[in-house]
C-alpha positions in Angstrom: 0.0 0.0 0.0 1.5 3.3 -1.0 0.8 6.9 0.1 -2.0 7.3 -2.4 -2.3 4.0 -4.2 -4.2 1.1 -2.6 -4.6 -2.5 -3.9 -6.5 -1.2 -6.9 -5.7 2.4 -7.8 -6.4 5.5 -5.7 -9.7 5.6 -3.9 -11.5 7.6 -1.2 -14.5 9.8 -0.4 -15.0 12.5 -3.0 -13.8 15.8 -1.5 -11.1 14.1 0.6 -7.4 15.2 0.1 -6.7 12.5 -2.5 -10.0 12.5 -4.3 -10.8 16.0 -5.6 -10.3 18.0 -8.8 -7.0 19.6 -7.6 -5.5 16.3 -6.7 -6.7 14.9 -10.1 -4.9 17.9 -11.8 -1.6 17.2 -9.8 -1.9 13.5 -10.6 -2.3 14.2 -14.3 0.8 16.5 -14.3 2.8 13.8 -12.5 1.6 11.2 -15.0 2.5 13.4 -17.9 6.1 13.8 -16.5 6.3 10.1 -16.0 5.2 9.4 -19.5 7.6 12.0 -20.9 10.5 10.2 -19.1 9.4 6.9 -20.6 8.9 8.3 -24.1 10.9 11.6 -24.5 10.0 13.9 -27.3 7.0 11.8 -28.4 3.4 13.0 -28.7 1.4 11.5 -25.8 -2.2 10.4 -25.6 -4.5 9.3 -22.8 -8.0 7.8 -22.9 -10.2 8.5 -19.9 -13.6 6.9 -19.0 -15.7 6.9 -15.9 -18.6 5.2 -14.1 -21.9 6.9 -13.3 -20.9 8.7 -10.1 -21.9 12.4 -10.0 -18.4 13.3 -9.0 -16.9 11.7 -12.2 -17.1 14.8 -14.5 -15.3 17.1 -12.0 -12.5 14.6 -11.6 -12.4 14.2 -15.4 -12.0 18.0 -15.8 -9.2 18.1 -13.2 -7.3 15.3 -14.9 -7.9 16.9 -18.3 -6.6 20.3 -17.2 -3.5 18.6 -15.9 -2.8 16.8 -19.1 -3.6 20.0 -21.1 -0.9 21.9 -19.2 1.6 19.3 -20.3 0.5 18.9 -23.9 -1.0 15.4 -23.6 -3.9 14.7 -25.9 -7.0 13.6 -24.0 -9.6 11.2 -25.4 -12.9 11.3 -23.6 -14.6 7.9 -23.6 -17.5 8.9 -21.4 -19.2 6.4 -19.2 -17.5 3.1 -19.9 -16.7 -0.1 -17.9 -13.1 -0.3 -16.6 -12.1 -3.3 -18.8 -13.3 -1.3 -21.9 -10.8 1.4 -21.0 -8.0 -1.2 -21.2 -9.4 -2.4 -24.5 -9.4 1.1 -25.9 -5.9 1.7 -24.8 -4.8 -1.1 -27.2 -7.3 -0.1 -29.9 -6.3 3.6 -29.9 -2.6 2.9 -29.2 -2.6 5.5 -26.3 0.1 5.8 -23.8 -2.2 5.6 -20.8 -5.8 4.6 -19.8 -7.6 6.0 -16.8 -10.9 4.7 -15.3 -12.5 7.2 -12.9 -14.3 4.8 -10.6 -14.6 3.5 -7.1 -15.8 0.1 -8.3 -18.2 -1.5 -5.8 -17.9 1.4 -3.3 -20.9 3.6 -2.5 -21.6 6.8 -4.6 -19.9 9.1 -2.1 -16.6 7.5 -3.0 -14.6 7.8 -6.2 -11.3 6.5 -7.5 -8.7 6.4 -10.3 -7.4 3.3 -11.9 -4.5 3.4 -14.3 -3.6 1.2 -17.3 -0.2 1.3 -19.1 0.2 1.3 -22.9 -0.2 -2.5 -22.9 -3.6 -2.3 -21.1 -2.1 -3.6 -17.9 -2.2 -2.1 -14.4 1.1 -0.6 -13.1 3.4 -2.4 -10.8 3.9 -1.2 -7.2 7.4 0.2 -8.0 5.9 2.4 -10.8 3.1 3.6 -8.5 5.7 4.6 -5.9 7.5 6.5 -8.7 4.3 8.3 -9.7 3.5 9.1 -6.0 6.9 10.9 -5.6 6.1 12.9 -8.8 2.7 13.9 -7.5 4.2 15.4 -4.3 6.4 17.6 -6.4 3.5 19.2 -8.4 2.1 22.5 -7.0 -1.6 23.2 -6.7 -3.4 24.2 -9.9 -3.5 27.9 -10.7 -7.0 29.5 -10.3 -7.0 30.8 -13.9 -6.5 27.6 -15.8 -8.0 27.4 -19.2 -11.1 25.3 -19.6 -10.4 21.6 -20.1 -10.0 20.4 -23.7 -10.7 16.8 -24.7 -11.8 14.9 -27.8 -14.8 12.6 -27.8 -14.2 8.8 -28.3 -16.9 6.3 -28.9 -15.1 3.6 -26.9 -18.4 1.9 -26.1 -19.1 0.8 -29.7 -15.7 -0.8 -30.1 -16.1 -2.7 -26.8 -19.7 -3.8 -27.5 -18.8 -5.0 -31.0 -15.8 -6.9 -29.7 -17.8 -8.7 -27.1 -20.6 -9.4 -29.5 -18.1 -11.0 -32.0 -17.2 -13.7 -29.5 -20.5 -15.6 -29.8 -22.8 -16.3 -32.7 -25.7 -14.0 -33.2 -29.0 -15.3 -31.7 -27.0 -17.9 -29.7 -29.2 -17.1 -26.6 -32.5 -17.5 -28.4 -34.8 -19.1 -25.9 -32.7 -18.0 -22.9 -34.1 -15.9 -20.1 -31.5 -13.8 -18.4 -31.5 -11.5 -15.4 -28.9 -8.8 -15.6 -28.1 -6.4 -12.8 -25.8 -3.6 -13.9 -25.6 -2.0 -10.4 -26.7 1.4 -11.8 -23.1 1.6 -12.9 -20.8 1.7 -15.9 -22.2 -1.4 -17.6 -25.8 -0.1 -17.7 -25.6 0.5 -21.5 -22.9 -1.9 -22.7 -23.9 -5.2 -21.2 -27.5 -5.1 -22.3 -26.5 -4.2 -25.8 -24.3 -7.3 -26.0 -27.0 -9.7 -24.7 -29.7 -8.3 -27.0 -27.4 -9.1 -29.9 -27.5 -12.7 -28.9 -31.3 -12.5 -28.6 -31.6 -13.2 -24.9 -34.8 -12.4 -23.1 -33.5 -9.8 -20.8 -34.8 -8.9 -17.3 -32.9 -5.8 -16.3 -32.5 -4.5 -12.8 -30.2 -1.8 -11.4 -30.1 -0.2 -14.9 -31.3 3.4 -14.1 -28.2 5.3 -12.9 -28.8 8.8 -11.5 -25.4 9.7 -10.3 -26.1 8.8 -6.7 -27.5 5.2 -6.8 -24.5 3.2 -8.1 -24.2 0.0 -6.1 -27.1 1.1 -3.9 -29.1 -2.1 -3.2 -28.1 -3.7 -6.5 -25.0 -5.2 -8.1 -22.4 -7.7 -7.0 -22.4 -6.5 -3.4 -26.2 -6.9 -3.1 -27.1 -10.0 -5.2 -30.4 -10.7 -3.5 -32.6 -8.7 -6.0 -30.9 -10.7 -8.8 -31.6 -14.0 -7.1 -35.3 -13.1 -6.5 -35.7 -11.9 -10.1 -34.2 -15.2 -11.4 -36.9 -17.1 -9.5 -39.7 -14.8 -10.4 -38.9 -14.9 -14.1 -37.8 -18.5 -14.2 -34.6 -17.3 -15.8 -31.7 -19.6 -16.9 -29.1 -17.4 -15.3 -28.5 -14.3 -13.2 -25.6 -12.0 -13.7 -24.7 -9.0 -11.4 -21.8 -6.6 -12.2 -20.1 -4.3 -9.8 -20.1 -0.5 -10.4 -17.3 -0.5 -12.9 -17.9 -3.8 -14.6 -14.6 -5.5 -14.0 -16.1 -8.5 -12.1 -19.4 -10.3 -11.7 -21.5 -12.4 -9.3 -23.6 -15.2 -10.8 -26.5 -17.3 -9.7 -27.9 -20.4 -11.3 -31.5 -21.1 -12.4 -32.5 -22.1 -8.9 -31.4 -18.7 -7.6 -28.4 -20.1 -5.8 -25.2 -18.0 -5.9 -22.2 -19.6 -7.5 -18.9 -18.9 -5.7 -16.2 -17.3 -7.8 -13.9 -20.2 -7.0 -16.4 -22.6 -8.5 -16.6 -20.5 -11.6 -12.8 -20.5 -11.9 -12.8 -24.3 -11.4 -15.4 -24.9 -14.0 -13.5 -22.8 -16.6 -10.2 -24.5 -15.7 -11.6 -28.1 -15.8 -13.2 -27.7 -19.2 -10.2 -25.9 -20.6 -8.0 -28.7 -19.5 -10.3 -31.3 -21.2 -10.2 -29.2 -24.4 -6.4 -28.9 -24.1 -6.9 -25.1 -24.0 -5.5 -24.2 -20.6 -2.0 -22.9 -21.1 0.6 -24.6 -19.0 -2.3 -26.6 -17.5 -2.2 -23.8 -14.9 -4.9 -21.7 -13.2 -3.6 -18.6 -11.4 -5.6 -17.4 -8.3 -4.9 -15.8 -4.9 -4.3 -16.9 -1.4 -8.0 -16.3 -0.7 -9.2 -19.1 -2.9 -10.6 -22.2 -1.4 -8.4 -25.3 -1.3 -11.2 -27.3 -2.9 -10.4 -25.4 -6.1 -6.9 -26.9 -6.1 -8.3 -30.4 -5.6 -10.8 -30.1 -8.5 -8.2 -28.7 -10.9 -5.6 -31.3 -9.8 -8.1 -34.1 -10.4 -8.6 -32.8 -13.9 -4.9 -32.9 -14.6 -3.9 -29.2 -13.9 -2.4 -27.2 -11.2 -3.2 -24.0 -9.3 -0.6 -21.3 -8.7 -1.4 -18.7 -5.9 -0.4 -15.1 -5.5 -1.2 -12.3 -3.1 -4.6 -10.7 -3.1 -5.3 -8.4 -6.0 -6.2 -8.9 -9.7 -3.1 -7.0 -10.7 -1.0 -9.7 -9.0 -3.0 -12.5 -10.8 -2.5 -10.8 -14.2 1.3 -10.3 -13.6 1.8 -14.0 -12.6 -0.3 -15.1 -15.7 2.0 -13.1 -17.9 5.1 -14.6 -16.2 3.9 -18.1 -16.7 2.2 -17.7 -20.0 -1.1 -18.8 -18.4 -4.4 -17.8 -20.0 -6.9 -18.1 -17.1 -6.8 -16.7 -13.7 -8.8 -14.7 -11.2 -10.1 -14.1 -7.7 -12.9 -15.6 -5.7 -14.6 -12.2 -5.7 -15.5 -12.6 -9.4 -12.5 -10.9 -11.0 -11.8 -13.4 -13.8 -9.1 -12.8 -16.4 -9.1 -14.5 -19.8 -5.8 -13.2 -21.2 -6.5 -14.5 -24.7 -9.2 -11.9 -24.9 -8.5 -9.2 -22.4 -5.6 -7.9 -20.3 -7.7 -7.3 -17.2 -10.7 -8.6 -15.3 -13.9 -8.2 -17.2 -17.3 -9.1 -15.8 -19.1 -9.1 -19.2 -16.3 -11.2 -20.8 -16.6 -13.7 -17.9 -20.3 -13.9 -18.4 -19.8 -14.4 -22.1 -17.3 -17.3 -21.5 -19.8 -18.9 -19.1 -22.6 -18.7 -21.5 -20.4 -20.1 -24.3 -19.5 -23.1 -22.0 -23.1 -23.7 -21.1 -24.1 -23.7 -24.7 -21.3 -26.1 -25.6 -21.9 -28.7 -22.9 -25.7 -28.3 -22.8 -25.9 -28.2 -19.0 -27.6 -25.8 -16.7 -25.3 -24.0 -14.3 -26.8 -25.9 -11.3 -25.4 -29.1 -12.8 -22.1 -27.6 -14.0 -21.3 -26.2 -10.5 -21.3 -29.7 -9.1 -17.9 -30.4 -10.7 -16.2 -28.2 -8.1 -16.7 -29.0 -4.4 -15.4 -26.3 -2.0 -14.0 -27.3 1.4 -15.7 -26.0 4.6 -13.9 -23.1 6.1 -13.8 -21.1 9.3 -12.7 -17.5 9.5 -12.1 -15.0 12.3 -10.9 -11.4 12.4 -9.0 -10.3 15.5 -8.5 -6.6 16.2 -4.9 -6.1 17.3 -3.0 -3.3 19.0 0.1 -3.7 16.8 0.9 -5.5 13.6 4.1 -7.2 14.6 6.1 -8.9 11.9 5.1 -12.6 11.4 8.7 -13.8 12.2 8.2 -12.5 15.7 4.9 -14.5 16.2 6.5 -17.7 17.5 3.4 -19.2 19.0 1.3 -18.5 15.9 3.9 -20.0 13.6 4.1 -23.1 15.9 0.3 -23.5 15.8 0.1 -23.1 12.0 2.8 -25.8 11.6 0.9 -28.2 13.8 -2.4 -27.6 12.1 -1.0 -27.9 8.6 0.7 -31.1 9.6 -2.6 -32.6 10.7 -4.5 -31.3 7.7 -1.9 -32.5 5.1 -3.1 -31.6 1.6 -6.8 -31.9 2.7 -6.9 -28.3 4.0 -4.9 -25.2 4.7 -4.3 -22.3 7.1 -4.1 -18.7 6.1 -3.1 -15.9 8.6 -2.6 -12.4 7.3 -2.9 -8.8 8.4 -5.7 -6.7 6.8 -4.2 -4.1 4.4 -6.6 -1.4 5.6 -7.6 -2.2 9.2 -5.7 -3.1 12.4 -6.9 -6.7 12.1 -5.4 -10.2 11.8 -7.4 -12.4 9.5 -7.5 -16.1 10.2 -8.8 -18.8 7.8 -8.8 -22.6 8.1 -10.1 -25.0 5.5 -10.6 -28.7 5.7 -13.0 -31.6 5.3 -14.1 -31.9 9.0 -16.0 -28.9 10.4 -15.7 -30.1 14.0 -11.9 -30.4 13.6 -11.8 -26.9 12.1 -13.5 -25.4 15.2 -10.8 -27.1 17.4 -8.0 -25.8 15.2 -9.5 -22.3 15.2 -9.5 -22.2 19.0 -5.9 -23.4 19.0 -4.9 -20.7 16.5 -6.7 -17.9 18.3 -5.1 -18.9 21.6 -1.7 -18.7 19.9 -2.5 -15.2 18.5 -3.4 -14.0 22.0 -0.1 -15.3 23.3 1.9 -13.3 20.7 -0.3 -10.2 20.2 -2.4 -7.9 22.3 -6.0 -8.5 20.9 -8.5 -5.7 21.4 -11.8 -7.4 22.5 -15.0 -5.8 21.1 
């Protein structure tokens, strides 16, 4: 975690010190200087899109004025899902892509996500470099010229690209509930599904600037589940506010865990000899049942730290073409450089069409292990190497679990908490292990009881 950057870009309440037009201006100037160092004496271009938050246009203007001051050409893509920004970076050959969004956060927040000229998120080292440049930029002058940008119809390119992945009318006879969270996908996702002739039941599709993620979307899947049952739909899909992930429910209204989706995609790709390196990349958060299901199919799971950026980087290193997080960030690198909720939905529908099975049947191929979790508020985040009792307890529990479970202990990145997770086949044994682990934590750390 940097001074400004978190796990996925810069984010905070609009009007806070790091989320206001002046900060956006300073960030744009810093980014301009960074790009100029990378490509000296070259004309520079940036494409900027945003979600439906009311604060988006003001942040766009701040960014644009900063880029204008440095002679960087700004393309205004309007309201657009985050993955579509990455696609347009490649299509337009720009030097930078910016999504103004706070993803699944409430409307009072906003954020800025960055993509490099390859449509990939920046590494931590680059973000640190950009942060140091931001601190050197003075506040904007009061008499700045009005922002100048050039309109870009990025939505049409994105929609047409996604439409091209499946045959027209391939969803004839399908009934689909689609929840766009009153966010960035409110126009793009319905346009794609209509092309395939799905009978659409839309919810969360009336953004007003203040209702993004409010009672709808991936964080509130209950309306989608109810709508699937009410309309006897074949599938329910809910996006988050910026459309880079999804939550899915089957035709019975049951939510399908993101790890199960990853497992289904991996298993069928292995069978089709289409999974590069026979490897699925996911994070330390994913259930160990996913590893077992993929291993049984003849593949392997490689894990990285939390964050879709980390997944994408490891995929590039290994030459893998499938990865993601249990939260619904799924990356199909043959088709996109980043997580894309609509692309993930497209690949799921493609698979269901190919195998002729409903999702309630497909999901049975991946069985997740029971898990217990606990969050302990701690006075101090001491280094793990100093937590001798915790390390001893983890070693003993892992020895008993073998490959039929796992233990994960990590500090929260944003709160003074230690997160504990234990997975295994025997729920009663897990309870005993959790008591042992919590006792060890209390031996090594001062835990603040609620």
